[in-house]
C-alpha positions as CSV (number, residue, x, y, z in Angstrom):
1,M,73.0,69.2,135.4
2,K,71.8,68.7,139.1
3,G,74.8,68.0,141.0
4,F,76.0,66.1,144.5
5,L,75.8,68.3,147.4
6,L,78.3,68.7,150.0
7,A,75.9,68.4,152.6
8,A,76.0,71.1,155.6
9,G,75.0,68.0,158.2
10,V,74.0,64.3,157.9
11,A,71.3,62.9,159.1
12,F,71.7,59.7,161.4
13,A,69.6,57.6,159.6
14,I,69.0,55.0,162.5
15,Q,65.9,52.4,161.3
16,Q,63.1,52.6,163.3
17,P,63.5,50.2,166.3
18,Q,61.2,46.9,165.7
19,V,59.9,44.1,168.7
20,F,62.6,42.0,169.1
21,R,63.0,38.2,168.8
22,T,59.7,36.2,168.5
23,G,56.4,36.4,166.9
24,V,53.4,39.0,166.4
25,D,52.4,39.6,170.0
26,I,55.2,37.6,172.3
27,V,57.9,39.2,173.8
28,E,61.2,36.7,174.8
29,V,63.3,37.9,176.6
30,D,67.0,36.0,177.7
31,V,67.6,35.8,180.9
32,V,71.0,34.6,183.2
33,V,70.7,33.9,187.1
34,Y,74.1,33.1,188.8
35,D,74.6,32.8,192.5
36,K,77.0,34.2,194.9
37,T,79.3,32.5,193.9
38,G,78.6,33.3,190.5
39,A,77.5,30.3,188.9
40,F,74.9,29.8,187.1
41,V,71.0,28.7,188.7
42,A,69.9,26.0,186.3
43,D,66.8,24.8,188.5
44,L,64.5,27.5,188.2
45,A,60.7,26.7,187.5
46,M,58.0,29.0,185.4
47,D,56.5,29.9,189.1
48,D,60.2,31.4,189.9
49,F,60.2,34.1,187.7
50,E,58.0,37.5,188.1
51,V,58.3,39.8,185.1
52,Q,57.1,43.5,184.6
53,E,56.4,45.6,181.8
54,N,56.1,49.3,182.6
55,G,55.3,48.5,185.8
56,A,52.7,46.4,185.1
57,P,52.8,42.8,185.8
58,Q,53.3,40.2,183.3
59,R,52.3,36.6,183.2
60,V,55.1,34.2,182.1
61,E,53.4,31.8,179.1
62,Q,56.7,30.2,178.3
63,L,60.3,29.1,179.5
64,Y,63.1,27.4,177.8
65,L,66.6,26.6,179.6
66,H,69.2,27.0,177.5
67,L,72.1,24.8,178.7
68,R,75.6,24.6,176.9
69,S,77.4,23.2,180.1
70,S,76.4,21.5,183.0
71,P,76.4,23.7,186.2
72,P,76.3,22.8,189.6
73,T,71.8,22.6,190.6
74,N,70.5,24.3,193.6
75,G,68.0,22.1,194.5
76,A,66.3,18.7,193.9
77,R,64.1,19.7,191.2
78,A,66.0,18.6,187.7
79,E,62.8,20.3,185.5
80,S,60.2,22.0,185.9
81,S,57.0,22.0,187.8
82,S,55.2,23.4,184.7
83,P,54.4,21.9,181.6
84,S,55.6,25.3,179.7
85,S,58.9,25.4,180.8
86,L,61.1,23.0,179.2
87,A,65.4,22.5,179.1
88,Q,66.5,22.9,175.3
89,P,69.3,21.5,174.3
90,A,72.2,24.0,173.1
91,T,72.4,23.0,169.8
92,A,72.9,26.9,168.5
93,R,75.8,28.4,167.3
94,R,77.3,31.1,169.5
95,T,78.2,33.8,168.1
96,F,81.0,36.3,169.6
97,V,82.3,39.8,168.2
98,V,84.5,41.7,169.7
99,V,85.3,45.2,168.4
100,F,88.4,47.2,168.8
101,D,87.4,50.6,169.8
102,S,90.9,52.1,168.1
103,D,89.7,56.0,168.2
104,H,89.2,55.5,171.6
105,M,91.8,53.9,173.3
106,T,96.2,54.5,173.8
107,P,98.4,52.0,172.4
108,G,98.6,50.8,175.8
109,G,95.3,50.0,176.4
110,F,94.5,48.5,173.1
111,K,97.2,46.1,174.0
112,R,95.4,45.0,177.2
113,T,92.8,44.3,175.3
114,Q,94.2,42.6,172.7
115,Q,95.0,40.1,175.4
116,A,91.4,39.7,176.2
117,A,90.2,39.0,173.1
118,L,93.1,36.7,172.8
119,S,91.8,34.8,175.6
120,L,88.2,34.5,174.3
121,F,89.3,32.5,171.1
122,E,92.0,30.8,171.9
123,K,90.3,29.6,175.1
124,S,86.6,29.6,174.7
125,F,86.0,29.6,171.2
126,V,84.9,26.0,169.7
127,N,86.4,25.6,166.2
128,G,84.1,24.9,163.6
129,G,80.8,25.1,166.0
130,D,81.0,28.7,167.0
131,F,80.9,31.9,165.0
132,G,83.5,35.0,165.7
133,G,84.6,38.0,163.9
134,V,87.0,41.0,164.8
135,I,86.4,45.0,164.0
136,S,89.2,46.5,164.0
137,D,89.3,50.5,163.2
138,G,85.8,50.5,161.9
139,R,85.7,47.2,159.8
140,M,84.7,43.5,160.2
141,V,88.4,42.1,159.9
142,N,88.3,39.7,156.5
143,N,84.5,40.8,156.0
144,R,82.9,38.5,157.4
145,L,82.2,35.7,160.1
146,T,83.9,32.5,160.3
147,S,83.6,29.5,162.4
148,D,88.0,29.3,162.2
149,R,89.5,29.9,165.1
150,E,92.7,30.5,163.6
151,E,91.3,33.2,160.9
152,L,90.1,35.1,164.2
153,V,93.4,34.5,166.0
154,K,95.4,35.9,163.0
155,A,92.6,39.1,163.0
156,V,93.0,39.6,166.2
157,K,96.8,39.6,166.1
158,S,96.9,41.9,163.0
159,A,94.4,44.7,164.4
160,K,96.5,47.8,164.9
161,P,95.9,50.6,167.8
162,S,95.3,54.0,166.1
163,A,97.3,57.2,166.6
164,K,94.2,59.1,166.9
165,K,93.4,58.9,170.6
166,N,97.2,60.2,171.6
167,S,96.7,62.7,169.1
168,R,94.0,64.3,171.3
169,L,95.2,63.9,174.2
170,L,98.5,65.8,172.8
171,E,96.0,69.0,171.4
172,E,94.3,69.0,174.6
173,R,97.4,70.1,176.5
174,E,98.6,72.3,173.9
175,F,97.4,75.7,175.1
176,P,95.1,77.1,176.3
177,R,95.4,73.7,178.3
178,M,91.6,72.2,177.9
179,S,89.8,68.5,178.0
180,E,87.0,66.7,176.2
181,I,84.7,67.1,178.6
182,E,85.8,70.8,179.5
183,A,85.6,71.4,175.8
184,V,81.6,70.1,175.3
185,R,80.9,71.7,178.7
186,I,81.5,75.0,177.1
187,R,80.7,74.4,173.8
188,A,77.5,71.7,174.2
189,S,76.1,73.0,177.5
190,N,77.0,76.2,177.6
191,D,78.4,75.6,180.2
192,Q,80.3,79.8,181.6
193,M,81.7,78.5,184.8
194,M,83.9,76.2,183.2
195,R,85.0,78.6,180.6
196,S,86.1,80.8,183.3
197,V,87.7,78.1,184.6
198,V,90.3,77.1,180.9
199,I,90.7,80.9,180.7
200,R,91.4,81.6,184.2
201,R,94.1,78.3,183.7
202,A,95.1,80.0,180.4
203,L,95.9,83.4,182.2
204,D,97.7,81.4,184.7
205,E,100.0,79.8,182.8
206,D,100.5,83.4,180.4
207,P,100.2,85.7,182.2
208,K,101.1,88.5,180.0
209,A,98.6,86.6,177.5
210,R,95.7,89.2,176.3
211,V,92.5,88.4,178.1
212,D,90.5,88.6,174.8
213,F,92.9,86.6,173.1
214,V,92.6,84.0,175.8
215,E,89.1,84.0,175.5
216,A,88.4,83.5,171.4
217,A,91.5,81.2,171.3
218,V,89.4,79.0,174.4
219,D,86.4,79.2,172.5
220,V,87.8,78.2,169.3
221,K,89.5,75.5,170.9
222,A,86.4,73.9,172.4
223,T,84.5,73.8,169.7
224,D,86.8,72.2,168.0
225,L,87.8,69.7,170.4
226,S,83.7,69.0,171.4
227,T,82.9,68.7,167.2
228,Q,86.3,65.6,166.9
229,A,84.6,64.2,170.4
230,Q,80.9,64.1,169.2
231,A,82.5,62.6,165.3
232,A,84.5,59.7,167.0
233,T,81.1,58.8,169.4
234,N,79.1,59.3,166.5
235,E,80.8,57.1,164.3
236,T,81.6,54.4,166.9
237,V,78.1,53.5,167.9
238,Q,77.1,54.0,164.4
239,V,79.9,51.0,164.0
240,L,77.3,48.9,166.9
241,I,73.8,49.5,165.1
242,A,75.4,48.4,161.7
243,L,77.0,45.3,163.3
244,M,73.9,44.9,165.4
245,N,71.8,45.3,162.2
246,G,73.8,42.9,160.5
247,L,73.8,40.5,163.1
248,A,70.0,40.1,163.0
249,R,69.9,38.1,160.0
250,L,71.6,35.6,162.1
251,E,70.0,32.9,164.2
252,G,70.1,32.5,168.2
253,R,71.7,34.9,170.7
254,K,74.7,36.9,169.8
255,T,77.6,38.3,172.1
256,V,79.5,41.7,171.0
257,L,82.6,42.5,173.4
258,L,83.4,46.2,173.2
259,M,86.5,47.4,174.4
260,S,87.6,51.1,174.5
261,E,88.7,53.8,177.0
262,G,85.5,55.6,177.0
263,F,83.8,57.9,175.1
264,L,81.5,61.1,175.8
265,A,78.1,60.9,174.7
266,E,77.0,64.2,175.9
267,E,75.0,64.9,172.8
268,S,75.1,61.5,171.2
269,W,72.3,59.5,173.5
270,P,69.7,59.2,170.8
271,L,72.1,57.3,169.0
272,V,73.6,55.4,172.4
273,R,69.6,54.2,172.2
274,A,69.0,53.7,168.9
275,A,72.2,51.0,169.7
276,V,70.5,49.8,172.6
277,D,66.9,48.9,170.9
278,A,69.4,47.3,167.8
279,A,71.0,45.2,170.2
280,A,67.1,43.9,171.0
281,Q,66.4,43.7,167.9
282,S,69.2,41.2,166.8
283,N,69.0,39.6,169.9
284,T,72.3,40.8,171.2
285,R,74.6,41.4,174.3
286,L,77.1,44.0,174.3
287,Y,79.8,43.5,177.0
288,T,82.2,46.7,177.4
289,L,85.6,46.7,178.7
290,D,87.4,49.9,180.2
291,A,90.4,49.5,178.2
292,R,92.0,51.4,180.7
293,G,93.0,49.2,183.5
294,L,93.9,50.4,186.8
295,N,95.3,53.1,184.9
296,R,92.1,55.6,185.4
297,G,93.3,58.8,187.2
298,L,93.7,62.1,185.2
299,G,94.6,60.8,182.1
300,V,93.8,64.2,180.4
301,L,95.8,66.4,182.2
302,M,99.0,65.1,182.7
303,D,100.8,68.0,183.8
304,A,98.2,69.0,186.0
305,T,98.7,71.5,188.6
306,P,97.0,71.9,192.2
307,A,95.1,74.6,190.4
308,D,93.6,72.1,188.2
309,S,91.1,70.9,191.0
310,D,88.0,71.1,188.6
311,A,89.7,69.2,186.1
312,R,89.9,66.6,188.0
313,L,86.9,66.1,189.6
314,L,85.8,65.9,186.3
315,D,88.1,63.1,185.1
316,H,87.4,61.4,188.5
317,M,83.7,62.0,188.1
318,D,84.3,59.7,184.5
319,F,81.9,61.0,181.8
320,G,83.3,58.8,179.3
321,A,82.1,56.1,181.0
322,D,78.3,56.5,181.0
323,A,77.6,55.2,177.4
324,M,79.1,52.3,178.1
325,N,77.3,51.3,181.0
326,S,74.1,52.0,179.1
327,L,75.2,49.8,176.4
328,A,76.2,47.3,178.2
329,V,73.8,47.4,181.1
330,D,70.4,48.0,178.8
331,S,71.5,45.1,176.6
332,G,71.5,42.3,179.1
333,G,75.6,42.6,179.3
334,F,78.0,44.1,182.1
335,V,80.7,46.2,182.3
336,V,84.4,45.1,183.0
337,R,86.7,48.0,184.9
338,N,89.6,48.6,187.2
339,V,91.1,45.1,186.5
340,N,94.0,44.6,184.2
341,D,93.8,40.9,183.6
342,F,90.7,40.5,181.9
343,G,90.5,36.6,181.7
344,R,87.9,36.3,184.4
345,A,85.5,38.7,182.9
346,V,85.9,36.8,179.8
347,A,85.3,33.6,180.3
348,R,81.5,35.2,182.9
349,M,80.5,36.4,179.4
350,V,81.5,33.1,177.7
351,D,79.2,31.7,180.5
352,D,76.6,34.1,179.9
353,S,76.2,33.3,176.1
354,S,76.0,29.6,176.7
355,N,74.0,29.1,179.7
356,Y,70.6,31.1,180.1
357,Y,66.7,31.2,180.4
358,V,64.1,32.4,177.9
359,L,60.6,33.5,179.4
360,G,57.8,34.7,177.1
361,Y,55.0,37.0,177.5
362,R,52.0,38.6,175.8
363,P,52.4,42.2,176.6
364,R,49.0,43.6,177.9
365,T,49.8,47.0,175.9
366,T,49.2,47.5,172.2
367,Q,52.6,48.1,169.6
368,D,52.8,51.6,170.2
369,G,56.1,52.4,168.9
370,K,57.5,53.2,172.0
371,F,59.8,51.9,174.8
372,H,58.8,49.3,176.7
373,R,61.1,48.8,180.1
374,I,61.2,45.6,181.5
375,A,62.2,44.3,185.1
376,V,62.5,40.2,185.5
377,K,63.0,39.4,189.1
378,V,63.1,35.6,190.7
379,K,61.3,34.8,193.6
380,R,64.5,32.7,195.6
381,S,66.8,34.7,197.9
382,G,70.8,34.7,197.2
383,V,70.5,34.8,193.8
384,A,71.0,37.6,191.3
385,V,69.3,38.8,187.9
386,R,70.7,39.8,184.3
387,A,68.3,40.7,181.6
388,R,67.9,43.6,179.1
389,R,66.1,46.5,180.5
390,G,63.2,46.9,177.3
391,Y,62.2,47.3,173.6
392,V,60.9,48.9,171.2
393,A,57.3,48.1,170.4
394,V,57.2,48.1,167.0
395,R,55.4,45.0,164.7
396,R,58.3,42.9,163.1
397,A,58.1,43.5,159.3
398,A,58.3,39.9,157.7
399,V,61.9,39.5,155.7
400,T,62.8,36.4,154.0
401,T,65.0,36.0,151.1
402,T,66.5,33.3,149.1
403,R,69.8,34.8,150.0
404,D,72.1,33.4,152.2
405,T,71.6,34.1,155.8
406,T,74.6,33.4,157.0
407,A,76.5,36.2,155.3
408,S,78.5,38.4,157.2
409,P,77.6,41.6,158.6
410,Q,79.4,44.8,157.4
411,A,80.4,46.8,160.4
412,A,80.5,50.6,157.8
413,E,76.8,51.2,157.7
414,D,77.0,55.2,157.5
415,V,79.1,57.6,156.1
416,R,81.3,59.4,158.9
417,P,78.8,61.8,160.4
418,D,81.9,64.2,160.3
419,A,83.1,63.8,157.0
420,V,80.9,65.7,155.2
421,A,79.9,68.6,158.6
422,S,80.7,72.2,158.5
423,P,83.9,73.0,159.5
424,P,84.4,74.0,163.5
425,A,83.2,77.1,164.3
426,P,80.0,78.3,166.6
427,P,77.5,75.7,165.7
428,S,73.9,75.8,165.8
429,P,72.7,73.4,168.1
430,A,73.4,70.1,167.2
431,E,70.6,68.0,165.8
432,S,69.4,64.7,167.4
433,P,70.4,61.9,165.6
434,G,66.7,60.6,164.9
435,T,66.2,64.6,163.3
436,E,65.3,64.0,159.9
437,R,67.9,65.9,157.8
438,D,67.8,65.8,154.0
439,S,71.6,66.3,151.8
440,V,71.5,66.0,148.3
441,V,72.1,63.9,145.6
442,D,71.6,64.9,141.7
443,G,69.0,67.3,143.1
444,R,67.1,64.7,144.9
445,A,66.8,64.5,148.5
446,T,68.6,61.1,150.3
447,G,69.4,59.9,153.5
448,V,65.4,60.3,154.2
449,V,63.6,58.4,156.7
450,P,60.2,57.5,156.4
451,A,57.6,56.1,158.9
452,T,58.5,52.8,158.0
453,G,62.1,53.2,159.0
454,Y,63.4,52.3,155.7
455,R,66.1,54.0,154.0
456,V,64.1,54.8,150.4
457,R,66.5,55.9,147.9
458,P,65.2,58.7,145.4
459,D,63.7,59.2,142.5
460,S,63.3,55.4,142.0
461,G,60.0,55.6,140.0
462,K,62.0,57.8,137.6
463,H,64.9,55.5,137.1
464,V,63.1,52.1,137.2
465,E,61.0,53.7,134.5
466,M,64.0,54.7,132.4
467,L,65.3,50.9,132.3
468,L,61.9,49.5,132.3
469,K,61.0,50.8,128.4
470,D,60.3,48.0,126.2
471,Q,61.6,45.4,128.4
472,K,58.9,42.7,129.9
473,S,58.7,41.6,133.2
474,D,57.5,38.5,134.6
475,E,54.9,38.4,137.3
476,A,57.3,38.3,140.7
477,A,58.8,41.0,139.3
478,R,56.0,43.2,138.5
479,A,54.4,42.3,142.3
480,G,58.0,42.9,143.9
481,W,58.1,46.2,142.3
482,D,54.4,47.0,142.8
483,A,54.8,46.5,146.4
484,Y,58.0,49.0,146.8
485,Q,56.3,52.3,145.3
486,R,53.3,51.2,148.3
487,G,56.1,51.0,151.1
488,D,56.4,47.5,151.7
489,V,60.2,47.3,151.2
490,A,60.4,43.4,152.9
491,T,57.9,41.9,150.7
492,A,59.4,43.7,147.4
493,R,62.8,42.9,148.4
494,T,61.3,38.9,148.5
495,S,59.2,38.9,145.2
496,L,62.5,40.9,143.3
497,T,65.2,38.3,145.1
498,I,63.0,35.7,143.2
499,A,62.7,37.8,139.8
500,A,66.3,38.6,139.8
501,A,67.2,35.0,140.5
502,S,66.2,34.1,136.7
503,P,69.1,33.6,134.0
504,S,66.7,36.4,131.4
505,S,65.9,38.8,134.1
506,E,66.3,42.3,133.1
507,P,68.6,45.0,134.6
508,W,65.6,46.8,135.5
509,V,64.5,44.3,137.8
510,H,68.2,44.0,139.3
511,Y,68.5,48.0,140.2
512,A,65.1,47.5,141.5
513,L,66.0,44.6,143.8
514,G,69.5,47.1,144.7
515,M,66.4,49.8,145.4
516,A,64.5,47.3,148.0
517,D,68.3,45.7,149.3
518,Y,69.3,50.1,150.2
519,A,66.3,50.8,151.9
520,M,66.7,48.1,154.0
521,R,70.6,48.9,154.7
522,E,71.9,45.5,153.1
523,Y,74.0,48.4,151.7
524,R,76.4,45.5,150.4
525,D,73.8,43.6,148.2
526,A,72.7,46.6,147.0
527,A,76.2,47.2,145.3
528,G,76.2,44.0,144.0
529,E,72.8,44.1,142.2
530,W,73.7,47.9,140.6
531,E,77.2,46.7,139.5
532,K,75.1,44.3,137.4
533,V,72.7,46.9,135.7
534,R,76.1,49.1,135.4
535,Q,77.7,46.1,133.0
536,A,74.3,45.1,131.2
537,A,73.3,49.0,130.3
538,P,76.3,51.3,130.7
539,E,74.9,54.2,129.8
540,F,72.3,54.0,131.9
541,E,74.0,57.5,134.2
542,P,72.3,57.3,137.3
543,V,73.3,53.9,138.6
544,Y,77.1,55.0,138.6
545,F,75.9,57.4,141.0
546,D,73.8,55.1,143.3
547,L,76.9,53.0,143.1
548,V,78.9,55.7,144.5
549,D,75.9,56.3,147.5
550,S,76.3,52.8,148.2
551,Y,80.0,52.4,148.6
552,L,80.3,55.6,150.6
553,Q,77.8,54.0,153.3
554,L,80.3,50.5,153.1
555,K,83.0,53.8,153.1
556,E,85.0,52.0,150.4
557,H,86.0,55.1,149.0
558,D,88.8,53.5,146.4
559,Q,85.6,51.5,145.1
560,A,83.5,54.9,144.8
561,S,86.6,56.6,143.3
562,R,86.9,53.9,140.3
563,V,83.0,54.1,139.0
564,L,83.3,57.6,139.1
565,R,86.8,57.4,136.8
566,T,84.7,54.9,134.7
567,A,81.4,57.7,134.7
568,R,84.2,60.2,133.9
569,E,85.5,58.6,130.6
570,R,82.1,58.3,129.0
571,W,80.6,61.7,130.6
572,P,83.8,63.8,130.6
573,R,81.9,67.3,130.8
574,D,79.4,67.0,133.2
575,P,79.4,68.2,136.5
576,E,77.5,65.8,138.2
577,V,80.5,63.7,138.0
578,F,82.9,66.0,139.5
579,N,80.8,67.2,142.0
580,A,80.5,63.3,143.3
581,F,83.8,62.9,143.1
582,G,84.2,65.7,145.4
583,V,82.1,64.3,147.6
584,V,84.3,61.6,147.9
585,Q,87.7,63.0,148.3
586,T,85.9,65.1,151.1
587,N,85.0,62.0,152.9
588,R,88.1,60.1,153.1
589,G,89.7,63.2,154.4
590,A,91.3,64.6,150.7
591,L,90.2,68.2,151.2
592,D,93.0,68.9,148.4
593,D,91.4,66.6,146.0
594,A,88.0,67.5,146.7
595,V,88.8,71.2,146.1
596,K,90.2,70.2,142.7
597,A,87.1,68.2,141.8
598,F,84.8,71.3,142.2
599,Q,86.8,73.8,140.4
600,D,86.4,70.9,137.6
601,A,82.7,70.9,138.2
602,V,82.8,74.9,138.1
603,A,84.4,75.1,134.6
604,A,82.7,72.2,133.5
605,A,79.3,74.1,133.5
606,P,79.9,77.7,135.3
607,N,75.9,78.4,135.0
608,E,75.4,75.2,137.4
609,S,75.0,76.7,141.3
610,T,76.2,74.1,143.4
611,S,79.6,73.4,142.1
612,Y,80.0,76.8,143.9
613,F,78.4,76.0,146.9
614,N,80.6,73.1,147.1
615,L,83.3,74.4,146.1
616,G,82.8,76.9,149.3
617,R,82.1,74.5,151.4
618,A,85.6,72.6,150.5
619,L,87.7,75.6,150.6
620,E,86.2,76.4,154.2
621,M,86.8,73.1,155.9
622,R,90.2,73.8,154.2
623,Y,91.1,76.8,155.9
624,Y,89.3,75.8,159.4
625,R,91.8,72.7,159.1
626,S,95.0,75.2,158.3
627,R,94.3,77.5,161.2
628,R,96.8,77.1,164.4
629,Y,97.7,79.1,166.6
630,V,101.5,79.6,167.1
631,Q,102.2,80.8,170.5
632,Q,106.1,81.6,169.9
633,L,104.5,84.5,167.7
634,R,101.5,85.1,170.2
635,S,99.5,84.8,166.7
636,W,97.0,83.0,164.7
637,V,98.3,81.0,161.0
638,S,95.9,80.4,158.8
639,N,95.6,79.7,154.5
640,E,93.7,83.5,154.2
641,H,93.3,82.2,150.3
642,D,91.3,79.8,151.3
643,R,89.3,82.4,153.2
644,T,88.8,84.6,150.7
645,N,88.3,81.9,147.9
646,A,85.7,80.1,150.0
647,I,83.9,84.0,150.7
648,E,83.8,84.5,147.0
649,N,82.7,81.4,146.2
650,Y,79.6,81.0,148.8
651,R,78.5,84.8,146.9
652,K,78.8,83.3,143.8
653,Y,76.3,80.9,144.7
654,L,74.1,83.6,146.5
655,E,74.0,85.3,143.2
656,F,72.8,82.2,141.5
657,G,69.8,81.3,143.9
658,G,69.0,77.8,145.2
659,P,67.6,76.0,148.2
660,F,70.8,76.2,150.0
661,S,70.9,80.1,150.2
662,K,70.2,80.2,154.6
663,D,73.8,77.5,154.1
664,A,75.6,79.9,152.1
665,Q,75.2,82.5,154.4
666,E,75.9,80.8,157.3
667,G,79.2,80.1,156.1
668,L,80.1,83.7,154.9
669,T,78.8,84.5,158.8
670,R,81.5,82.1,160.0
671,L,83.8,83.4,157.6
672,A,83.7,86.8,158.3
673,W,84.7,86.3,162.5
674,V,88.5,86.3,162.4
675,P,90.4,85.8,165.6
676,K,92.4,89.0,167.3
677,N,95.7,88.5,167.4
């Protein structure tokens, strides 16, 4: 029996970008034009606009004006001189989602942004007319969008700050003192000059410290801090991508307000670009609000000395703002910083969502799957233009379902990238988020992203055939399954949805529909279909592991654990169940429980090599988590028992052999290095 693998890394399975907004060969882009006073300019015609794609002029073929309010006009023209220009009545619902980036905000910054969110929903939200949502701690409050203002206000007030930002700041000020950006420069950029600066600072603060000890301490801390920073950034951006993938199911323009104190994206720029692409696909504008307000400065090294000029310079450069700038400006929004009163900025954002033009043109280039830059200008002096800066030219797959298209987006798409990553150690160069790297479940590759951009479940054909034995199927079901097997997931989902709606639908139909839902990243829908299969065919073991994977994608670790407890009652000696339970516990950070589960897997099947690998990795992670430097003793303190046992289990795996021998050998290499006291 093959088992769940605690992967050495997790692929960032970002859906391949698609063309946004309209039909096969028309690109639509919404544009905000405002005058020197900040008022919207509502009297422009088609001939007033110039559009370029990748530097080449484009002919604007359609234009309409979306007006929700009645802004002042600039001239005598009440309507365009072109018959293709149309003032469209503003009947579409506006959608506002506020995102509290809790992991990157101090309590003071969180309080300021909370007031901004309340200002949005209390003053500008049309009760019963607009849609709204609140994301806090990576999840949509109440798991839905709503048109109820009172519910949204309550959701904002219930949001709580995280202690992680302050905890990281305290860790930065521990010996040897080092900021996140310094750590990233040392570890990711191999900046030897920066490393020398930090080492010199530590020796100035403790002249009696041994140089070799300080060098080792700086390297270990740089790895720890940079790994934490990258993981936190990835989680923030992945939440945004998941949100916008969900918002793509709603019609009309959407507005997302990201509130944060900034995050480093030095190793995550492909992921940030994927978020901008997702904004284009879903017709969403991102607005970013710097929660620090006027309190920007040398916040990282609060006990800085005059010798900290390099740190002051880095802080002044504000690398943490770069990703926020890109997310906002490239999606057509704007950045708010250096102010404490966010009310005016929120009002401006609301005005953007209410009054805008939509231009349409036919690009002269083919849909080549590449990013195409868009530049929009207006032939009128004294006005400013804001529009998204591009799109990815890939033909949009037609996706139609009989499901409720107003279902809420779930802001929890992928498992935390740091949850199953290697422990802090000198790592190999980080893989880009576009890299296909397989984790393994039940001995199968998962998270594989084929050319279609869908996330296809492994062994789906074999498992469907297991359920299909001696069962009949209707035409829609068979057509759907045939479409899935040839890679047409969108068509498969449509046909299978129709088939599954029948009261007499067989379990295999729901199982196949779950596969299609999962491939299109609709993890909530996939879990719902697979729960039906588990209820109808409780002896069908593969669906338990599929459910665990879907709940992990939704970060619903309790649900995943409940499924596995049921599986353990049915298959009490199956090491795969224990390995899966260990992976769930690792993802939630409960390493003690994870180690116990992997130990149970080894006891259940002593000749199964995967369990030894998983146990070795969990022990290694727990060892690194326990390692601390005690300055008073000038010595490292750690759980050496875990280190010894991790080495033993990696060696045991290598004795058996298997596809992860290289990973096990790398683990042994990491554990062989012990810092000198």
